[in-house]
N, C-alpha and C positions, 0 to 999 in steps of 0.2 A: 259769663260763660256759661252756658243752660245745661243741664242732667240731659244724659241720649233717649231716657224713656223717654224727657217734652219733645221728642221730635218725632211724636207720630205720623208724621207724612212720609220720613225714608219707609220704604215698602218692608222691609229688614225685619225694622223694629216696629213695625206693626202687627207682623207675624208674631215673632216675639212675645210680645204683648199678651198679643187675641191667645195664643198657646196656653199662657200660665193663666188669664181667667178663663181657660175651658176647664181647669182644675174646680172650680169652685160651680160648674154649672150643671145642677144636677141629670140634668137629661144627658149630656155628657158622660157622666160618672155611669150613668142608666145603661148607655149601649158600648162604654168601655166591660161594663162586667157583662153583656150578653155576650159581647165577643169574646170577651178572656173565657167563660163558658165554652161557646162554639172552639176556642184555644184549645182546651184542655180535651173537650172531645176529641180532637182530630188528632191532638195528640198521643191516645188511646189506640189509632190505627198505624200507629208508626209500621214499618214495615221493612224489620230486620235484616239487611244483606250478609252480616257478618255480625261477629260482636261487638266491633267498635264500628261499623256503620250500618246506618240506616236510613230509609228515604221518608220523609213527613210531608205531610202537605198544611201543616200547621201554621205556618210565617203567611198563609191568607189572611187569617185571622189578625196576626201581628201587624200586619199591614192597612187592613184596613182600620183598626183601629186608630195607626198613624195618619192615616189620610182622614178619620172622621173625627178623632180626637186631639190631634198635635201631640208631637214629642215627647212630651213630660207628661201624658196621661199613660201614653201608649209604655215609659221607661217606667211609670209606678204598675201598668196593670203585668210587667213582664217582669218584675216582682212578685206578683201574686199568682201570675200563672204555672214558675218556675219551684216554688216550693208548696204549690198544690199539686200539681203536676208529678213532681217528688214523693209526695204522699201517696198520691194515686198508683203509681207504677214509676218507685225506685229502680234504678236501673245503675246498680251501683254505690259507691260510699257519695255522701253529698260532699259536695265541692264547693263554696263561693264563687270560684269561674266563671261558673254554668249561669248561678244568679247575673251575675257581672255580663256575662253574653247576653242574657236576655233583655238584660236594663236598655244596652247599647243600644239593641235590633230594632228594638222598642222604638229610642229614641231617633235613629239612623231611617227608621221607613218615616219616621214622623216629621225627619229634615227636611226628605228626600222628597212628600206628599203631599204635606198637609197643607193646605189652599191654597194648593197648585193643579194647574188643569192637566188629565191625566192625556200625553202623548207618548207612545210608543219609545220614543228614544230614551225618555224621564224613565219611565219601565226598566228597560234595557240596561243602563246605566245604574239606576237605583239596587236593580238585581245581581248585578255584574260588580258593583260596589258589596252588596252581605256576602257575595259567593267568595270574594277574595280574602275577604276580612275576616269572616266568619269561618268559611268552612276550609280553606285552605290557611289561615294562622292560625286563629284562635280557637278554634275546634279539635286540633292535632297539636295544640299546645299543651290545653286542659286533659288531652285524653296520654299524653305523654305525663303530665306532673302526678295522675290518678295511677295508671297504670305501668308507667315505665316502657311503651312501645314505643318505637323509632319515630322522630317527627319527621323524616323525611320519606316514612312508610306510610304510615298515616297518611300525609299530604298526596301521596300519589297515587293511595287508594280513593282520595275522594275524588280526583281530577276527572277520571273516568266517570264516575257516577255521575257530574255535576257538567262535563260534557253534555251526558246525553238527555240530562235532567234539565238544563237550561231553557230549552227553545218550551218543553210543556210548561215551566214556572210561568215565563212570559206570559204563554197563551192563558193561563187562570188568571195571574194578575192583574191583566188587563181585562179578564171575563171580569172579576172581583171587585175592581177598580174604578170600573164603568158602572157597575152597576151601585157601588157607593156612591157614587158622583148623580144618578138620578136621583137617589134615595137624598142627600144632602139637597139637589135641587129642589124636591120634592117639601122640605123638611122649609124652607123659606118661605 
């Protein structure tokens, strides 16, 4: 019986092995560092809608890290950007759930996008996955735990924002990811 990682002809196994190798590539780590800095800058320009609701575009940098660097590098950069973001712009008490979310966002963008062709359907499903998991489930849960606000009220506030913002997010994600696709092609 062979070990699963010895069968590198399997496409999913190959992707996992390549994603782990990215952790040791200086160019990948430098790319992740630059995009993490972009993430931190974009996070400074978040638009507050209410005390518990804001609109931001820092997800674009996370998606680019996931696409270019893979899920594991994107997850690790989530730790760095969450902790540095909290130092630069504390928004309430520190809560480790936000760090967990930052890790998961990076990993999920990487799993959806790393070394995969950029297709509208993939971007829509990826963003829909993010909205449902984070904007409607984990973020309201973390806000409920830290501030005691009603989970249902928090989720319903996010519904309006996400319905309005979803098409814009898809458009911006397509533009950013197509640019990343050209960058990756030029690096080869």
